[in-house]
N, C-alpha and C positions, 0 to 999 in steps of 0.2 A: 891409388884412388884420387890422384891430384886433379882429375877432371870433374870431380863432384864436390859439393859442399861438405863441410865437416859433419860426420854422423855423431850425434850426441845420444847416448843411451843411459838408462838407469836400471837398477836391479831391484826387484821386489820378490823376496823369498830366496834364501840360500840354503835350504834344508838338505839338499843333495849335493855331493861333492862335484857333480858335473858342472856346477856353476863356475868352478875354477877354470875349466877349459872354455866355457862360453865367454867369460869375461876376458881371459887371456887372449883368445883368438881374435876378438874384436879389437882389443888394444893393439895387438900385433899388426893389424892392417891400418892403424891410425885413427880408429874411433876414440871418442872421449867418453869416459864414464863420469856422469855428473854426481852420482851418489847411490847409496843402497839402503834398503829397509829390510829388517828382519823382525819377526814377532817377539823373539826373546833371545836368551843366550843359548842358541842352538849349538850342537857339537861341531858344526862346520865353521863357526864364527872365528875361532882362533886361526884356522888355516886360511880363511879369507883375508883377515887383517894382515897376516904374515905375508901373503902374496901381494896384496894390494893396499899397502899402508896409506897411499895417497888418496884413496877413494873415501869421501866422507860418509858417515852414517847419519841418516835422518831419523827423527823420532816419530814422524807421521808420514805414512806413504802418500798421503794426499799432496804433500809438498812436491813429490816427484810427478804425480799425475797431473797436477795443475801447472807445472812448468811447461810452457808452450814451446820452449826451445828444445825440448827432448822429443826425438822422433821415435825412439824404439824402447820398449820395456822388455827386459830379459828376466826370466824366472825359472828357478829350480825349487819352487815351494814344495811342500808336501803334495804328492800327486793328486789327492782328492781336492786340493785347493787351487790347482793351476787353472782350471776353467774359470773360476771366479776372478782370479787375477787377470786373465786374458780378457774377459768380458768387460771388467771395470776399465782396463787400459784402453780397449778399443773405443769404448764410449767416451773416453777422454781424448780421443783423436790420436791415439798412439798405435803404431804397429807393434807386433808382439812376437817374440821368439821364446818358446818354452822348452824345457827339457822333456824327454819322453817319460811316461806317457802324457800326452797332452790333456787327457781327462780320464776319469775312471768309470763313468757310466754313460750309457747311450743317451740318457736325458741331458747330461752335460754336453755331449757332442752335438745334439740337436740345437741346444741354446747357443753354443759357440758358433755353429754354422749360421744360425739366424742373425746373430749380432754382426758377424763378419759381413754377411750380405748387406745388412742395413747400413753399416758404417763405411764399407769399402776399404777397411783397414787390412793390413797383411797379418795373417795368423800362420805361423810356421812352427813345426815341431822339429827340434834338432835331433834327428836320428843319427846319433854319434857313430854308430858302427858303419855308416856309409859316409857321412859328411866329415868325420874326423879320422878316416882311415885312408892313407895315401894309396894303398894298393887297390882300393876300390876305384879311385880316379883312373888308374891305369887299366883296370879290368873293364871299366866303362868304355874307354877308348878302343880296346881290343874287340869287345863285343860289337860296338857300333861300326867298326871297320870290317866286320865279317870274318874275323880271325877264326872263329869256331862255328860259323854258320848260324842257323836259326836256333835260338835257345829252347831247349826241351824241358829242362828241369834245373832247379836250384836246390841244393842241400845246405841249409844254414844251421850251424851249431853255435849256441850261445851259452857256454858254461861260465859260471861265475864263482868266485870265492865268497863264502859267507861272511867271514870276519865278524863273527857274532858280537864280540865285545865292543866293536866300534859302531854298532847299529843302534839307531834311536828306537823308541817304542813303536812309532808308526810303521816301521819296517816289518813288524810282525803282526800287523792288523790288515787283513786283506781288504777291508773297506777303505783303508787309507791309501794303499798302494795299487789297488784295483785288481790284483791277481797276477800270477806270473805270466800269463799269455798277454793280457792287456798291457803289461809293463815290458818285460824283456822281449817277448816274441814280436812286438811291433817292429823291431829292427829287421828281423828276417822277412816279415811280410813286406816291408818297404823295399827290401832288396829284390824280392821276387817280382813285384810289379815293375820295378825299375829295369831289371835285366831282361825279363821276358817281354817287356814293352807292352804290358796289358793294363787296362784301366780298372779291372774288377777281377774277382775270383770267387769260386765256390769253396766253402769249408766242407771238405769231405768228412773229416773227423777231427776231433780235438780232445785231449785228455790232460788232466792235471791231478796232482796229488802231493801229499806230504809223506815221503817214503823213507826219510831218515832222520827226522827231527821231531820226535813225539813230544818233547818238552816245549815246543813252540807250535801249538795247534793252529795259530793264525797264519803260519808260513806255508806257502806252496813252494816246494823245493824242486819239482819236476813238472815239465809241461811239454806237450808235443802237438803239432798240427800237420795235417795233410791238406794242401790247397790244390785246386785245379782250375785251369782256364783253357778250354779247348784241349789241344794236345799237350799243353805245358802244365807242369805240376811243380810243387815245392814240398819238401819235407823239412820240418822245423823242429829242433829240439833245444830247449833251454833248461838250465838247472842251476842249483846252488851247491854243487858237489866238487868244485875244484879243490884238490888237496893242497895242503900248506907247502908241500915240497916243490910246487911249480914256482918258477921265478917271476911270474906275473899273475894278475888276477883271474885270467881265464884264457884257455887255448881256443879263442874264437876262430872258426874256419868257415869258409864259403866255397862250395864247389858248384860251378856253372857248366852244365852239360849242353853241348850244341850238336847239331847234325854232323859237323865236321871236326869236332875236337872238344876239349874241355879245359877249364881253367880252375886252379885251386888257389885260394888265398889263405895263407897262414898269417892272420892279421897282427897278432901281438907277440908271437914267439914261434920259433921253429925248433921244437924240442930236440935236444941232442944234435942240433944242426947249426945253421948260421946264426950269428948273434943278432940282437935287435928284433924289430918287427917289420911289417909291411913286406912280406915275402910273397911272391906270385910265381906260379908255375903254369905254363901254357903248353898244351899238347895238341897238335893238329897234323894234317897230312904232310907238312913240311918237316916235322920232327918235334922235339920237346926242348924247352929252354926255361931257364930261370931268369926272373927280372927282379932286381932290387928296386923297390918302389919308394925307398925312404926319402928321396928328394922330390917326389912328385908333388904337384900343388894340391891345395884343398880349396876349391873354388866357392864353396857354399857361402862363406862370410862376405867375400867381395861381391858375389852375385846378389846377396841380400842387401848390401849397401846400395847397389845400383837400383834394385827393386824399390827401395824406400823412396828414392828420388824420381825414378822413371815411372813408378806405379805399374811395374811389370811383375811377372811371376817366373823369373829365370832360375832362382835358387830351388824352388819347388812350387808346383801349382797347388792351388787350394783343392782342386779335385783329387789330386793324388794324396795330399796330406790327410784330408778327411776320410778318404777311402781306406787308407792304412789304419787309421784310428777305428773306423767302423768295423773292419774285419777283425782287428785284434779284440775289440770289445765283444763282438758276436761270438768269436771262437771261445772267449772266456766264459761267456754266459751259457753257452750250450755244451761246454766241455763235460765229458764223462769224468767222474771222480774215481780215481784208482787208489786202492789201499796198499799198504806195505805187503 
């Protein structure tokens, strides 16, 4: 990024561990973190300080908001508080990157949309299952080059390990995290719109439930959605049932079906197969092959840096970002509740 001015950013809210990747990825491309604010001694604080001992903590977040040298605010606050952080930051002239979900209610979405239009600032949600997965970069290149023809369907699976002892109280309050579809399934909705190259979708059906954790009534541990747009469709399943025996937090997978072939991504692990993550398999009329994507680039952060100074939307358009949030929230709101 030598052709651009220094990107200076600050952190407001470190409640979710995704903040580690957000900060580390920005630092890795040469951005400078001016400081961070957190509301109290959150569980992620020790991990943040261990990873980033050089970043100073400030006592008042207004110190960061009022610093005119800071261009970008990054946040992984409690999900129900992220819209407030974004609105306050945009009104202080800052661009904003938040962890998913970007907000937890449709009212919050409408307010963030309104303030973004009024201020002209960038609001972006870091959908990590696309922007932090190198295999997705390669899959995008393959799909755009016509390797599997027109995309007909995506099947997105987002299993997660609960790690109950490590979770803060807000994790078990659906009002705080927004529900499993608003939260986790936003990833798979984003990927469907991206790979099918569509701007909207219809929610055919959605379901949520607590199927295996009766002692945590505020937790939704299973959710599924069926989306459609014209001939294209998506099946999405998210859950908190990854067993402890797996060597990673979840066996996240994405299958992209095209008229002339299909692609399967095994994002984080190839069980009983190749080591590491970012595995991609592509099958078309020419044959089948495996691609190791572990060295592919992750363009989201460098694109966002350019967007901040060029006032463009190359990392992700606002139209796409807000539509993903809207569909996730609507799927959550109208979901059928299923019982064990």
